[in-house]
C-alpha positions in Angstrom: -14.9 -18.1 14.1 -18.6 -18.4 12.6 -19.6 -15.8 13.7 -17.1 -13.9 11.7 -18.0 -15.4 8.3 -21.2 -14.7 9.5 -21.2 -11.4 9.6 -18.0 -11.3 7.3 -21.2 -13.1 4.6 -24.2 -10.7 5.5 -22.2 -7.2 5.1 -20.4 -8.3 1.7 -16.8 -7.1 3.8 -13.7 -8.3 3.2 -12.9 -8.8 6.4 -13.7 -8.5 10.2 -11.7 -6.5 13.4 -12.0 -7.0 16.6 -11.3 -4.5 19.2 -10.4 -4.0 22.5 -11.9 -1.9 25.2 -10.4 0.5 24.1 -11.1 0.6 20.6 -8.3 -0.3 19.7 -7.8 -2.8 16.9 -6.9 -6.5 18.6 -7.0 -8.6 15.6 -8.1 -9.0 12.0 -9.2 -12.0 9.9 -9.8 -11.3 6.3 -11.2 -13.7 3.7 -8.0 -14.7 2.7 -7.1 -15.6 5.5 -10.8 -17.6 5.7 -9.6 -19.8 2.8 -5.8 -20.5 3.7 -7.5 -21.5 7.2 -9.8 -24.1 4.9 -7.4 -25.1 2.6 -5.1 -25.9 5.8 -7.7 -28.2 8.4 -6.9 -31.5 6.9 -10.8 -32.5 9.6 -12.4 -29.0 8.4 -13.3 -28.3 11.6 -12.8 -25.4 11.6 -16.7 -24.0 12.5 -15.7 -24.4 16.2 -12.6 -22.6 16.4 -12.3 -19.6 18.6 -11.5 -16.6 16.6 -9.0 -14.8 19.1 -7.1 -18.5 17.3 -7.3 -17.2 13.9 -7.1 -13.4 13.6 -4.0 -12.3 13.0 -3.0 -9.8 16.2 -1.6 -6.4 15.5 -2.4 -6.4 11.9 -1.6 -4.0 9.8 -3.6 -0.2 9.7 -3.0 3.6 8.7 -4.5 6.9 10.2 -7.3 7.7 8.8 -5.7 11.3 8.0 -3.3 9.6 5.8 -2.8 10.2 2.3 -4.4 7.6 -0.3 -1.4 6.9 -2.3 0.2 6.1 1.3 -2.3 3.5 2.2 -1.8 1.9 -0.8 2.0 1.5 -1.3 1.5 0.4 1.9 -1.3 -2.1 0.8 1.0 -3.3 -2.0 4.3 -3.8 -0.1 2.7 -6.3 2.3 0.1 -7.3 0.0 -3.0 -6.9 1.6 -6.3 -5.9 0.6 -8.5 -4.3 3.8 -6.6 -1.5 5.5 -7.6 -1.1 8.5 -7.9 3.2 9.3 -7.3 4.2 13.3 -7.4 7.6 14.5 -5.0 9.9 16.4 -5.6 8.0 19.4 -5.0 4.1 17.9 -8.6 3.5 18.4 -10.3 1.9 14.2 -11.8 4.6 12.4 -12.5 2.4 9.5 -11.3 0.1 7.2 -10.0 0.7 2.8 -10.5 -2.2 0.4 -8.0 -2.0 -2.2 -11.0 -2.2 -4.4 -12.3 1.4 -3.7 -8.8 2.8 -3.9 -8.8 1.2 -7.6 -12.7 2.1 -8.2 -11.8 6.0 -7.1 -9.1 6.5 -9.7 -7.5 9.2 -7.4 -4.4 7.5 -7.8 
């Protein structure tokens, strides 16, 4: 878990995505997950936790060639601010942050 927090912080990311050996999404851990984990951990001993125990497995994702409107609709429906994108083989291609959609003024 501590490696994920360092990664999010050092690269100013809103999430960290774990991939399996085939490049497919194994899980996601977002800054909101971290805040909720801190709030709900009575002893605040989160640094000893393992990533696999706290990340969301099988998160929502969208094909990288999908329309931006579809990505925004999926994000709004699921109340998420980071949406992984996948290629035609379901391998991780990237991440769409909600802030980037809003800044683009395309939708």
